N, CA, C and O atoms as a GROMACS GRO file, in nm:
protein
  608
    1MET      N    1   8.206 -22.406  10.633
    1MET     CA    2   8.264 -22.383  10.485
    1MET      C    3   8.372 -22.288  10.463
    1MET      O    4   8.356 -22.166  10.460
    2ALA      N    5   8.480 -22.347  10.447
    2ALA     CA    6   8.593 -22.244  10.397
    2ALA      C    7   8.576 -22.126  10.329
    2ALA      O    8   8.511 -22.130  10.225
    3ALA      N    9   8.628 -22.009  10.370
    3ALA     CA   10   8.633 -21.900  10.274
    3ALA      C   11   8.674 -21.951  10.128
    3ALA      O   12   8.736 -22.053  10.099
    4LYS      N   13   8.633 -21.870  10.059
    4LYS     CA   14   8.695 -21.896   9.870
    4LYS      C   15   8.691 -21.731   9.842
    4LYS      O   16   8.618 -21.647   9.894
    5GLY      N   17   8.767 -21.719   9.768
    5GLY     CA   18   8.818 -21.599   9.685
    5GLY      C   19   8.713 -21.570   9.550
    5GLY      O   20   8.682 -21.674   9.492
    6LEU      N   21   8.675 -21.486   9.513
    6LEU     CA   22   8.628 -21.437   9.386
    6LEU      C   23   8.636 -21.327   9.373
    6LEU      O   24   8.603 -21.242   9.456
    7TYR      N   25   8.700 -21.303   9.224
    7TYR     CA   26   8.750 -21.179   9.170
    7TYR      C   27   8.681 -21.152   9.053
    7TYR      O   28   8.678 -21.241   8.968
    8CYS      N   29   8.620 -21.038   9.030
    8CYS     CA   30   8.584 -20.972   8.912
    8CYS      C   31   8.641 -20.888   8.795
    8CYS      O   32   8.706 -20.785   8.814
    9SER      N   33   8.618 -20.932   8.686
    9SER     CA   34   8.674 -20.816   8.618
    9SER      C   35   8.585 -20.773   8.477
    9SER      O   36   8.558 -20.859   8.393
   10ILE      N   37   8.549 -20.650   8.464
   10ILE     CA   38   8.473 -20.607   8.332
   10ILE      C   39   8.551 -20.543   8.249
   10ILE      O   40   8.626 -20.450   8.279
   11ILE      N   41   8.538 -20.583   8.160
   11ILE     CA   42   8.626 -20.577   7.999
   11ILE      C   43   8.524 -20.508   7.900
   11ILE      O   44   8.436 -20.580   7.854
   12LEU      N   45   8.528 -20.382   7.864
   12LEU     CA   46   8.450 -20.331   7.772
   12LEU      C   47   8.518 -20.232   7.632
   12LEU      O   48   8.616 -20.158   7.641
   13TRP      N   49   8.442 -20.252   7.517
   13TRP     CA   50   8.471 -20.215   7.399
   13TRP      C   51   8.384 -20.111   7.391
   13TRP      O   52   8.274 -20.115   7.447
   14ASP      N   53   8.431 -19.989   7.306
   14ASP     CA   54   8.364 -19.905   7.272
   14ASP      C   55   8.370 -19.904   7.136
   14ASP      O   56   8.479 -19.867   7.093
   15LEU      N   57   8.272 -19.938   7.037
   15LEU     CA   58   8.266 -19.989   6.950
   15LEU      C   59   8.291 -19.887   6.824
   15LEU      O   60   8.314 -19.943   6.717
   16SER      N   61   8.290 -19.766   6.823
   16SER     CA   62   8.293 -19.671   6.745
   16SER      C   63   8.427 -19.628   6.628
   16SER      O   64   8.437 -19.557   6.529
   17GLN      N   65   8.508 -19.709   6.700
   17GLN     CA   66   8.634 -19.721   6.575
   17GLN      C   67   8.607 -19.861   6.507
   17GLN      O   68   8.680 -19.881   6.411
   18SER      N   69   8.525 -19.952   6.534
   18SER     CA   70   8.541 -20.060   6.498
   18SER      C   71   8.437 -20.094   6.374
   18SER      O   72   8.344 -20.015   6.362
   19GLU      N   73   8.443 -20.200   6.286
   19GLU     CA   74   8.350 -20.237   6.166
   19GLU      C   75   8.262 -20.306   6.232
   19GLU      O   76   8.149 -20.306   6.183
   20GLN      N   77   8.286 -20.386   6.364
   20GLN     CA   78   8.173 -20.472   6.399
   20GLN      C   79   8.109 -20.385   6.478
   20GLN      O   80   8.145 -20.272   6.510
   21THR      N   81   7.954 -20.480   6.525
   21THR     CA   82   7.838 -20.386   6.590
   21THR      C   83   7.810 -20.521   6.718
   21THR      O   84   7.850 -20.636   6.736
   22VAL      N   85   7.730 -20.437   6.778
   22VAL     CA   86   7.664 -20.532   6.869
   22VAL      C   87   7.597 -20.666   6.771
   22VAL      O   88   7.647 -20.777   6.754
   23THR      N   89   7.473 -20.614   6.721
   23THR     CA   90   7.442 -20.741   6.630
   23THR      C   91   7.556 -20.812   6.558
   23THR      O   92   7.520 -20.928   6.537
   24SER      N   93   7.659 -20.792   6.517
   24SER     CA   94   7.753 -20.860   6.445
   24SER      C   95   7.847 -20.987   6.544
   24SER      O   96   7.864 -21.104   6.507
   25LEU      N   97   7.888 -20.937   6.649
   25LEU     CA   98   7.934 -20.975   6.761
   25LEU      C   99   7.837 -21.090   6.851
   25LEU      O  100   7.878 -21.176   6.930
   26ARG      N  101   7.677 -21.055   6.803
   26ARG     CA  102   7.597 -21.185   6.868
   26ARG      C  103   7.643 -21.306   6.784
   26ARG      O  104   7.648 -21.405   6.857
   27LYS      N  105   7.674 -21.332   6.667
   27LYS     CA  106   7.710 -21.438   6.572
   27LYS      C  107   7.822 -21.512   6.657
   27LYS      O  108   7.824 -21.631   6.687
   28HIS      N  109   7.906 -21.421   6.687
   28HIS     CA  110   8.046 -21.510   6.748
   28HIS      C  111   8.023 -21.541   6.887
   28HIS      O  112   8.108 -21.618   6.931
   29LEU      N  113   7.939 -21.506   6.964
   29LEU     CA  114   7.876 -21.564   7.086
   29LEU      C  115   7.804 -21.699   7.064
   29LEU      O  116   7.796 -21.784   7.153
   30ARG      N  117   7.751 -21.712   6.939
   30ARG     CA  118   7.640 -21.817   6.898
   30ARG      C  119   7.724 -21.937   6.831
   30ARG      O  120   7.704 -22.058   6.843
   31ASP      N  121   7.818 -21.872   6.760
   31ASP     CA  122   7.910 -22.003   6.684
   31ASP      C  123   8.040 -22.044   6.759
   31ASP      O  124   8.093 -22.149   6.721
   32TYR      N  125   8.098 -21.974   6.862
   32TYR     CA  126   8.202 -21.996   6.908
   32TYR      C  127   8.213 -21.970   7.058
   32TYR      O  128   8.231 -22.054   7.146
   33ALA      N  129   8.200 -21.847   7.068
   33ALA     CA  130   8.267 -21.769   7.244
   33ALA      C  131   8.193 -21.860   7.344
   33ALA      O  132   8.258 -21.910   7.435
   34VAL      N  133   8.026 -21.891   7.331
   34VAL     CA  134   7.984 -21.946   7.462
   34VAL      C  135   8.037 -22.079   7.492
   34VAL      O  136   8.065 -22.117   7.605
   35ASP      N  137   8.051 -22.151   7.382
   35ASP     CA  138   8.087 -22.264   7.403
   35ASP      C  139   8.243 -22.292   7.435
   35ASP      O  140   8.271 -22.399   7.488
   36ALA      N  141   8.335 -22.208   7.407
   36ALA     CA  142   8.460 -22.211   7.433
   36ALA      C  143   8.498 -22.157   7.575
   36ALA      O  144   8.582 -22.210   7.648
   37TYR      N  145   8.418 -22.032   7.608
   37TYR     CA  146   8.429 -21.994   7.750
   37TYR      C  147   8.391 -22.141   7.853
   37TYR      O  148   8.464 -22.195   7.936
   38SER      N  149   8.290 -22.168   7.822
   38SER     CA  150   8.203 -22.298   7.918
   38SER      C  151   8.329 -22.388   7.952
   38SER      O  152   8.316 -22.475   8.038
   39ARG      N  153   8.459 -22.372   7.884
   39ARG     CA  154   8.530 -22.481   7.922
   39ARG      C  155   8.687 -22.442   7.984
   39ARG      O  156   8.789 -22.510   7.990
   40ILE      N  157   8.660 -22.309   8.025
   40ILE     CA  158   8.785 -22.218   8.088
   40ILE      C  159   8.831 -22.273   8.231
   40ILE      O  160   8.752 -22.230   8.315
   41PRO      N  161   8.911 -22.336   8.278
   41PRO     CA  162   8.914 -22.358   8.405
   41PRO      C  163   8.943 -22.237   8.491
   41PRO      O  164   9.019 -22.151   8.447
   42GLY      N  165   8.896 -22.226   8.594
   42GLY     CA  166   8.869 -22.084   8.699
   42GLY      C  167   8.817 -21.990   8.682
   42GLY      O  168   8.831 -21.886   8.747
   43LEU      N  169   8.705 -22.018   8.540
   43LEU     CA  170   8.605 -21.914   8.518
   43LEU      C  171   8.478 -21.930   8.556
   43LEU      O  172   8.411 -22.002   8.482
   44ARG      N  173   8.415 -21.876   8.667
   44ARG     CA  174   8.302 -21.942   8.724
   44ARG      C  175   8.183 -21.889   8.656
   44ARG      O  176   8.069 -21.931   8.675
   45GLN      N  177   8.215 -21.799   8.581
   45GLN     CA  178   8.099 -21.726   8.511
   45GLN      C  179   8.129 -21.611   8.428
   45GLN      O  180   8.194 -21.525   8.487
   46LYS      N  181   8.091 -21.577   8.268
   46LYS     CA  182   8.087 -21.522   8.211
   46LYS      C  183   7.959 -21.446   8.152
   46LYS      O  184   7.884 -21.512   8.080
   47VAL      N  185   7.935 -21.339   8.172
   47VAL     CA  186   7.832 -21.255   8.136
   47VAL      C  187   7.852 -21.150   8.029
   47VAL      O  188   7.918 -21.049   8.051
   48TRP      N  189   7.778 -21.180   7.879
   48TRP     CA  190   7.827 -21.089   7.799
   48TRP      C  191   7.717 -20.992   7.820
   48TRP      O  192   7.598 -21.016   7.842
   49ILE      N  193   7.792 -20.853   7.809
   49ILE     CA  194   7.692 -20.727   7.802
   49ILE      C  195   7.731 -20.669   7.684
   49ILE      O  196   7.835 -20.691   7.622
   50SER      N  197   7.624 -20.580   7.651
   50SER     CA  198   7.602 -20.473   7.581
   50SER      C  199   7.513 -20.334   7.555
   50SER      O  200   7.395 -20.343   7.589
   51SER      N  201   7.550 -20.230   7.508
   51SER     CA  202   7.469 -20.117   7.510
   51SER      C  203   7.468 -20.063   7.369
   51SER      O  204   7.564 -20.056   7.293
   52THR      N  205   7.350 -20.027   7.348
   52THR     CA  206   7.325 -19.933   7.236
   52THR      C  207   7.242 -19.819   7.288
   52THR      O  208   7.188 -19.807   7.398
   53GLY      N  209   7.245 -19.714   7.153
   53GLY     CA  210   7.182 -19.598   7.177
   53GLY      C  211   7.255 -19.482   7.123
   53GLY      O  212   7.353 -19.507   7.052
   54PRO      N  213   7.220 -19.344   7.148
   54PRO     CA  214   7.286 -19.202   7.055
   54PRO      C  215   7.383 -19.238   7.128
   54PRO      O  216   7.460 -19.274   7.040
   55GLU      N  217   7.448 -19.258   7.245
   55GLU     CA  218   7.616 -19.272   7.306
   55GLU      C  219   7.684 -19.311   7.211
   55GLU      O  220   7.784 -19.250   7.175
   56GLY      N  221   7.630 -19.451   7.139
   56GLY     CA  222   7.718 -19.550   7.049
   56GLY      C  223   7.684 -19.667   7.113
   56GLY      O  224   7.597 -19.678   7.200
   57GLU      N  225   7.762 -19.766   7.064
   57GLU     CA  226   7.741 -19.945   7.114
   57GLU      C  227   7.874 -19.954   7.180
   57GLU      O  228   7.981 -19.907   7.141
   58LEU      N  229   7.843 -20.032   7.305
   58LEU     CA  230   7.981 -20.063   7.372
   58LEU      C  231   7.926 -20.244   7.370
   58LEU      O  232   7.811 -20.284   7.354
   59TRP      N  233   8.040 -20.319   7.389
   59TRP     CA  234   8.037 -20.429   7.378
   59TRP      C  235   8.155 -20.505   7.514
   59TRP      O  236   8.251 -20.451   7.569
   60GLY      N  237   8.113 -20.607   7.530
   60GLY     CA  238   8.194 -20.644   7.694
   60GLY      C  239   8.160 -20.759   7.770
   60GLY      O  240   8.059 -20.823   7.741
   61ALA      N  241   8.228 -20.789   7.859
   61ALA     CA  242   8.175 -20.900   7.947
   61ALA      C  243   8.219 -20.851   8.108
   61ALA      O  244   8.293 -20.756   8.131
   62VAL      N  245   8.153 -20.940   8.213
   62VAL     CA  246   8.169 -20.942   8.324
   62VAL      C  247   8.186 -21.108   8.373
   62VAL      O  248   8.108 -21.202   8.385
   63TYR      N  249   8.332 -21.089   8.394
   63TYR     CA  250   8.350 -21.228   8.417
   63TYR      C  251   8.381 -21.255   8.628
   63TYR      O  252   8.389 -21.167   8.714
   64LEU      N  253   8.387 -21.360   8.639
   64LEU     CA  254   8.405 -21.419   8.767
   64LEU      C  255   8.474 -21.525   8.783
   64LEU      O  256   8.438 -21.637   8.745
   65TRP      N  257   8.590 -21.496   8.848
   65TRP     CA  258   8.702 -21.575   8.875
   65TRP      C  259   8.705 -21.622   8.962
   65TRP      O  260   8.638 -21.571   9.051
   66ASP      N  261   8.788 -21.759   8.997
   66ASP     CA  262   8.790 -21.828   9.121
   66ASP      C  263   8.966 -21.806   9.172
   66ASP      O  264   9.011 -21.864   9.272
   67ASN      N  265   9.033 -21.732   9.100
   67ASN     CA  266   9.156 -21.700   9.146
   67ASN      C  267   9.183 -21.564   9.081
   67ASN      O  268   9.110 -21.516   8.994
   68GLU      N  269   9.305 -21.498   9.133
   68GLU     CA  270   9.361 -21.366   9.096
   68GLU      C  271   9.396 -21.365   8.982
   68GLU      O  272   9.351 -21.296   8.891
   69GLU      N  273   9.510 -21.472   8.980
   69GLU     CA  274   9.595 -21.505   8.852
   69GLU      C  275   9.500 -21.502   8.735
   69GLU      O  276   9.503 -21.406   8.657
   70SER      N  277   9.420 -21.598   8.719
   70SER     CA  278   9.314 -21.577   8.606
   70SER      C  279   9.223 -21.452   8.600
   70SER      O  280   9.227 -21.405   8.486
   71ALA      N  281   9.161 -21.399   8.663
   71ALA     CA  282   9.119 -21.266   8.658
   71ALA      C  283   9.206 -21.149   8.646
   71ALA      O  284   9.141 -21.045   8.631
   72TYR      N  285   9.328 -21.133   8.647
   72TYR     CA  286   9.414 -21.047   8.636
   72TYR      C  287   9.524 -21.070   8.538
   72TYR      O  288   9.625 -21.001   8.546
   73GLY      N  289   9.511 -21.166   8.446
   73GLY     CA  290   9.636 -21.232   8.365
   73GLY      C  291   9.613 -21.217   8.248
   73GLY      O  292   9.510 -21.154   8.223
   74ARG      N  293   9.675 -21.255   8.160
   74ARG     CA  294   9.685 -21.265   8.009
   74ARG      C  295   9.504 -21.302   7.985
   74ARG      O  296   9.435 -21.369   8.063
   75PRO      N  297   9.467 -21.250   7.884
   75PRO     CA  298   9.343 -21.332   7.822
   75PRO      C  299   9.340 -21.466   7.801
   75PRO      O  300   9.439 -21.512   7.743
   76PRO      N  301   9.240 -21.554   7.837
   76PRO     CA  302   9.246 -21.695   7.787
   76PRO      C  303   9.266 -21.692   7.646
   76PRO      O  304   9.246 -21.593   7.577
   77ALA      N  305   9.312 -21.812   7.600
   77ALA     CA  306   9.376 -21.830   7.483
   77ALA      C  307   9.250 -21.843   7.388
   77ALA      O  308   9.268 -21.834   7.266
   78VAL      N  309   9.121 -21.864   7.439
   78VAL     CA  310   9.000 -21.860   7.343
   78VAL      C  311   8.961 -21.774   7.303
   78VAL      O  312   8.886 -21.776   7.205
   79SER      N  313   9.010 -21.631   7.384
   79SER     CA  314   8.945 -21.522   7.349
   79SER      C  315   8.979 -21.465   7.181
   79SER      O  316   9.097 -21.478   7.149
   80ARG      N  317   8.917 -21.425   7.111
   80ARG     CA  318   8.906 -21.397   6.962
   80ARG      C  319   8.821 -21.244   6.926
   80ARG      O  320   8.806 -21.196   6.813
   81VAL      N  321   8.766 -21.178   7.077
   81VAL     CA  322   8.699 -21.070   7.012
   81VAL      C  323   8.806 -20.943   6.987
   81VAL      O  324   8.788 -20.857   6.901
   82GLY      N  325   8.898 -20.948   7.061
   82GLY     CA  326   8.963 -20.825   7.010
   82GLY      C  327   9.040 -20.836   6.891
   82GLY      O  328   9.088 -20.738   6.833
   83GLU      N  329   9.052 -20.948   6.854
   83GLU     CA  330   9.081 -20.948   6.701
   83GLU      C  331   8.943 -20.917   6.570
   83GLU      O  332   8.959 -20.862   6.461
   84LEU      N  333   8.839 -20.962   6.616
   84LEU     CA  334   8.735 -20.924   6.562
   84LEU      C  335   8.726 -20.789   6.539
   84LEU      O  336   8.731 -20.742   6.426
   85ILE      N  337   8.708 -20.700   6.677
   85ILE     CA  338   8.697 -20.589   6.677
   85ILE      C  339   8.796 -20.507   6.604
   85ILE      O  340   8.766 -20.417   6.525
   86GLY      N  341   8.929 -20.549   6.637
   86GLY     CA  342   9.062 -20.490   6.561
   86GLY      C  343   9.107 -20.395   6.683
   86GLY      O  344   9.203 -20.326   6.649
   87TYR      N  345   9.063 -20.371   6.822
   87TYR     CA  346   9.169 -20.310   6.860
   87TYR      C  347   9.166 -20.392   7.062
   87TYR      O  348   9.083 -20.478   7.092
   88ARG      N  349   9.227 -20.360   7.122
   88ARG     CA  350   9.238 -20.387   7.245
   88ARG      C  351   9.098 -20.316   7.330
   88ARG      O  352   9.026 -20.221   7.300
   89PRO      N  353   9.097 -20.404   7.439
   89PRO     CA  354   8.940 -20.288   7.516
   89PRO      C  355   9.008 -20.172   7.563
   89PRO      O  356   9.124 -20.152   7.600
   90THR      N  357   8.878 -20.082   7.550
   90THR     CA  358   8.873 -19.925   7.594
   90THR      C  359   8.879 -19.917   7.707
   90THR      O  360   8.935 -19.812   7.737
   91ARG      N  361   8.842 -19.989   7.815
   91ARG     CA  362   8.803 -20.012   7.947
   91ARG      C  363   8.824 -20.127   8.006
   91ARG      O  364   8.792 -20.225   7.939
   92ARG      N  365   8.877 -20.151   8.133
   92ARG     CA  366   8.915 -20.258   8.208
   92ARG      C  367   8.875 -20.183   8.350
   92ARG      O  368   8.886 -20.064   8.382
   93GLU      N  369   8.837 -20.273   8.409
   93GLU     CA  370   8.793 -20.255   8.561
   93GLU      C  371   8.816 -20.363   8.634
   93GLU      O  372   8.766 -20.462   8.580
   94TYR      N  373   8.874 -20.390   8.741
   94TYR     CA  374   8.900 -20.495   8.832
   94TYR      C  375   8.832 -20.472   8.975
   94TYR      O  376   8.825 -20.363   9.032
   95PHE      N  377   8.788 -20.584   9.018
   95PHE     CA  378   8.770 -20.573   9.167
   95PHE      C  379   8.755 -20.691   9.231
   95PHE      O  380   8.732 -20.797   9.172
   96SER      N  381   8.769 -20.678   9.364
   96SER     CA  382   8.742 -20.789   9.473
   96SER      C  383   8.566 -20.807   9.506
   96SER      O  384   8.476 -20.727   9.531
   97VAL      N  385   8.574 -20.957   9.491
   97VAL     CA  386   8.421 -20.972   9.540
   97VAL      C  387   8.393 -20.982   9.657
   97VAL      O  388   8.454 -21.060   9.729
   98GLU      N  389   8.262 -20.877   9.716
   98GLU     CA  390   8.265 -20.875   9.865
   98GLU      C  391   8.177 -21.012   9.902
   98GLU      O  392   8.218 -21.104   9.972
   99ALA      N  393   8.067 -21.002   9.848
   99ALA     CA  394   7.985 -21.147   9.841
   99ALA      C  395   7.902 -21.145   9.672
   99ALA      O  396   7.890 -21.058   9.586
  100ALA      N  397   7.855 -21.297   9.684
  100ALA     CA  398   7.785 -21.279   9.571
  100ALA      C  399   7.671 -21.407   9.603
  100ALA      O  400   7.709 -21.505   9.667
  101VAL      N  401   7.547 -21.399   9.559
  101VAL     CA  402   7.461 -21.454   9.557
  101VAL      C  403   7.373 -21.460   9.446
  101VAL      O  404   7.353 -21.361   9.375
  102GLU      N  405   7.296 -21.619   9.420
  102GLU     CA  406   7.176 -21.601   9.317
  102GLU      C  407   7.087 -21.595   9.366
  102GLU      O  408   7.103 -21.618   9.486
  103GLY      N  409   6.941 -21.564   9.327
  103GLY     CA  410   6.819 -21.581   9.342
  103GLY      C  411   6.766 -21.732   9.344
  103GLY      O  412   6.842 -21.819   9.300
  104VAL      N  413   6.664 -21.761   9.382
  104VAL     CA  414   6.599 -21.871   9.348
  104VAL      C  415   6.586 -21.895   9.199
  104VAL      O  416   6.530 -21.815   9.124
  105SER      N  417   6.648 -22.022   9.155
  105SER     CA  418   6.637 -22.018   8.991
  105SER      C  419   6.641 -22.200   9.020
  105SER      O  420   6.668 -22.271   9.117
  106ALA      N  421   6.589 -22.226   8.851
  106ALA     CA  422   6.577 -22.352   8.818
  106ALA      C  423   6.705 -22.421   8.827
  106ALA      O  424   6.726 -22.538   8.860
  107VAL      N  425   6.794 -22.323   8.790
  107VAL     CA  426   6.950 -22.368   8.772
  107VAL      C  427   7.026 -22.415   8.888
  107VAL      O  428   7.113 -22.501   8.871
  108GLY      N  429   6.997 -22.361   9.024
  108GLY     CA  430   7.082 -22.412   9.132
  108GLY      C  431   7.109 -22.289   9.198
  108GLY      O  432   7.075 -22.173   9.180
  109GLU      N  433   7.186 -22.353   9.287
  109GLU     CA  434   7.274 -22.219   9.386
  109GLU      C  435   7.412 -22.235   9.316
  109GLU      O  436   7.464 -22.346   9.316
  110LEU      N  437   7.472 -22.135   9.259
  110LEU     CA  438   7.624 -22.141   9.242
  110LEU      C  439   7.731 -22.087   9.286
  110LEU      O  440   7.844 -22.133   9.264
  111MET      N  441   7.698 -21.948   9.377
  111MET     CA  442   7.791 -21.880   9.431
  111MET      C  443   7.759 -21.838   9.552
  111MET      O  444   7.816 -21.734   9.584
  112ALA      N  445   7.649 -21.909   9.670
  112ALA     CA  446   7.649 -21.879   9.797
  112ALA      C  447   7.791 -21.870   9.886
  112ALA      O  448   7.892 -21.936   9.860
  113GLY      N  449   7.781 -21.803   9.962
  113GLY     CA  450   7.924 -21.798  10.022
  113GLY      C  451   8.058 -21.784   9.997
  113GLY      O  452   8.154 -21.838  10.052
  114LEU      N  453   8.049 -21.688   9.890
  114LEU     CA  454   8.163 -21.699   9.834
  114LEU      C  455   8.235 -21.524   9.840
  114LEU      O  456   8.150 -21.435   9.830
  115GLY      N  457   8.339 -21.492   9.850
  115GLY     CA  458   8.356 -21.331   9.841
  115GLY      C  459   8.431 -21.279   9.985
  115GLY      O  460   8.451 -21.348  10.085
  116LEU      N  461   8.460 -21.160   9.967
  116LEU     CA  462   8.574 -21.106  10.078
  116LEU      C  463   8.472 -21.087  10.206
  116LEU      O  464   8.525 -21.058  10.313
  117ALA      N  465   8.322 -21.102  10.202
  117ALA     CA  466   8.225 -21.059  10.311
  117ALA      C  467   8.240 -21.179  10.386
  117ALA      O  468   8.235 -21.175  10.509
  118TYR      N  469   8.262 -21.300  10.318
  118TYR     CA  470   8.288 -21.416  10.402
  118TYR      C  471   8.428 -21.463  10.440
  118TYR      O  472   8.450 -21.580  10.473
  119GLN      N  473   8.508 -21.382  10.436
  119GLN     CA  474   8.659 -21.402  10.499
  119GLN      C  475   8.680 -21.333  10.612
  119GLN      O  476   8.797 -21.341  10.650
  120GLY      N  477   8.610 -21.268  10.681
  120GLY     CA  478   8.643 -21.193  10.801
  120GLY      C  479   8.690 -21.030  10.807
  120GLY      O  480   8.747 -20.979  10.710
  121PRO      N  481   8.666 -20.971  10.905
  121PRO     CA  482   8.718 -20.816  10.878
  121PRO      C  483   8.811 -20.782  10.832
  121PRO      O  484   8.833 -20.676  10.773
  122ALA      N  485   8.905 -20.899  10.862
  122ALA     CA  486   9.065 -20.830  10.784
  122ALA      C  487   9.080 -20.852  10.652
  122ALA      O  488   9.180 -20.800  10.603
  123ALA      N  489   8.999 -20.925  10.566
  123ALA     CA  490   9.025 -20.931  10.424
  123ALA      C  491   8.983 -20.808  10.340
  123ALA      O  492   8.879 -20.747  10.312
  124VAL      N  493   9.155 -20.801  10.309
  124VAL     CA  494   9.141 -20.681  10.240
  124VAL      C  495   9.116 -20.700  10.086
  124VAL      O  496   9.138 -20.810  10.035
  125PRO      N  497   9.059 -20.571   9.996
  125PRO     CA  498   9.001 -20.604   9.863
  125PRO      C  499   9.132 -20.553   9.800
  125PRO      O  500   9.195 -20.462   9.853
  126LEU      N  501   9.176 -20.614   9.681
  126LEU     CA  502   9.264 -20.593   9.592
  126LEU      C  503   9.294 -20.433   9.553
  126LEU      O  504   9.194 -20.369   9.521
  127GLY      N  505   9.418 -20.364   9.553
  127GLY     CA  506   9.424 -20.262   9.497
  127GLY      C  507   9.455 -20.296   9.363
  127GLY      O  508   9.429 -20.408   9.319
  128ARG      N  509   9.521 -20.188   9.280
  128ARG     CA  510   9.530 -20.228   9.125
  128ARG      C  511   9.579 -20.328   9.080
  128ARG      O  512   9.701 -20.321   9.092
  129PRO      N  513   9.546 -20.422   9.032
  129PRO     CA  514   9.588 -20.589   9.005
  129PRO      C  515   9.689 -20.566   8.924
  129PRO      O  516   9.714 -20.454   8.882
  130ARG      N  517   9.768 -20.688   8.890
  130ARG     CA  518   9.860 -20.730   8.835
  130ARG      C  519   9.837 -20.775   8.672
  130ARG      O  520   9.868 -20.881   8.617
  131GLU      N  521   9.776 -20.663   8.621
  131GLU     CA  522   9.688 -20.700   8.497
  131GLU      C  523   9.823 -20.766   8.363
  131GLU      O  524   9.944 -20.755   8.382
  132TYR      N  525   9.775 -20.814   8.267
  132TYR     CA  526   9.858 -20.836   8.158
  132TYR      C  527   9.846 -20.699   8.049
  132TYR      O  528   9.743 -20.682   7.985
  133ALA      N  529   9.923 -20.639   8.042
  133ALA     CA  530   9.901 -20.482   7.980
  133ALA      C  531  10.053 -20.489   7.865
  133ALA      O  532  10.168 -20.452   7.887
  134PRO      N  533   9.994 -20.546   7.751
  134PRO     CA  534  10.120 -20.561   7.640
  134PRO      C  535  10.096 -20.390   7.589
  134PRO      O  536  10.010 -20.301   7.589
  135GLY      N  537  10.263 -20.420   7.541
  135GLY     CA  538  10.309 -20.312   7.491
  135GLY      C  539  10.225 -20.307   7.341
  135GLY      O  540  10.152 -20.387   7.283
  136ALA      N  541  10.282 -20.152   7.307
  136ALA     CA  542  10.214 -20.126   7.172
  136ALA      C  543  10.264 -20.224   7.085
  136ALA      O  544  10.183 -20.283   7.014
  137ASP      N  545  10.374 -20.250   7.079
  137ASP     CA  546  10.435 -20.374   6.959
  137ASP      C  547  10.417 -20.506   7.015
  137ASP      O  548  10.474 -20.602   6.964
  138ALA      N  549  10.349 -20.516   7.107
  138ALA     CA  550  10.318 -20.658   7.139
  138ALA      C  551  10.253 -20.763   7.033
  138ALA      O  552  10.160 -20.721   6.963
  139PRO      N  553  10.299 -20.903   7.018
  139PRO     CA  554  10.236 -20.954   6.912
  139PRO      C  555  10.114 -21.027   6.920
  139PRO      O  556  10.114 -21.099   7.020
  140VAL      N  557  10.031 -21.035   6.865
  140VAL     CA  558   9.870 -21.073   6.860
  140VAL      C  559   9.896 -21.224   6.936
  140VAL      O  560   9.962 -21.324   6.906
  141ILE      N  561   9.807 -21.185   7.053
  141ILE     CA  562   9.808 -21.337   7.113
  141ILE      C  563   9.754 -21.481   7.035
  141ILE      O  564   9.646 -21.493   6.977
  142PRO      N  565   9.834 -21.560   7.045
  142PRO     CA  566   9.803 -21.694   6.954
  142PRO      C  567   9.672 -21.764   6.974
  142PRO      O  568   9.668 -21.788   7.095
  143MET      N  569   9.568 -21.806   6.919
  143MET     CA  570   9.505 -21.873   6.964
  143MET      C  571   9.532 -22.025   6.970
  143MET      O  572   9.614 -22.075   6.893
  144ALA      N  573   9.458 -22.102   7.068
  144ALA     CA  574   9.492 -22.239   7.090
  144ALA      C  575   9.362 -22.289   7.021
  144ALA      O  576   9.265 -22.215   7.001
  145GLU      N  577   9.368 -22.411   6.990
  145GLU     CA  578   9.271 -22.458   6.891
  145GLU      C  579   9.192 -22.532   7.029
  145GLU      O  580   9.245 -22.565   7.135
  146ILE      N  581   9.056 -22.542   6.989
  146ILE     CA  582   8.963 -22.573   7.094
  146ILE      C  583   8.924 -22.709   7.110
  146ILE      O  584   8.840 -22.747   7.028
  147GLU      N  585   8.957 -22.778   7.178
  147GLU     CA  586   8.932 -22.901   7.172
  147GLU      C  587   8.772 -22.958   7.177
  147GLU      O  588   8.686 -22.895   7.238
  148PRO      N  589   8.748 -23.060   7.121
  148PRO     CA  590   8.583 -23.106   7.129
  148PRO      C  591   8.543 -23.100   7.247
  148PRO      O  592   8.614 -23.113   7.347
  149ASP      N  593   8.416 -23.078   7.242
  149ASP     CA  594   8.346 -23.075   7.360
  149ASP      C  595   8.298 -23.216   7.373
  149ASP      O  596   8.226 -23.280   7.297
  150THR      N  597   8.365 -23.257   7.506
  150THR     CA  598   8.346 -23.449   7.519
  150THR      C  599   8.238 -23.464   7.662
  150THR      O  600   8.220 -23.570   7.723
  151ARG      N  601   8.176 -23.339   7.694
  151ARG     CA  602   8.060 -23.376   7.791
  151ARG      C  603   7.936 -23.407   7.748
  151ARG      O  604   7.877 -23.360   7.650
  152SER      N  605   7.885 -23.517   7.850
  152SER     CA  606   7.786 -23.584   7.786
  152SER      C  607   7.662 -23.540   7.836
  152SER      O  608   7.557 -23.587   7.792
   0.00000   0.00000   0.00000
């Protein structure tokens, strides 16, 4: 099996300065985001995450990408959560994936054999990635129209 790269990004928003809440953002997932992200080339998996409690509310996602450019580049055109929340993410973390595995599942095996651990001892994890970091006066990223789902 040929070695394949896998890249992870974790994007988080502290919702303390937003009118949005974890509960209100769930509607966005149901009505739009899950379907829109299911059609992004190079996105292996996106897991939306949240945290609520006395320390406040956090919203974000863990992304697994097939290539470095997608992982550390401009957000996908389907991304609308920044507009809903009202500001850019409050935290961004980027990682090289050393290994990935999924447990026994009715869904099937998706990630076995991916990651730096399978590329040999010389595989070098990424340093600080070349991420898209817009300036304070950067225009809002235009959102592309989503093509209708043609999967059967």
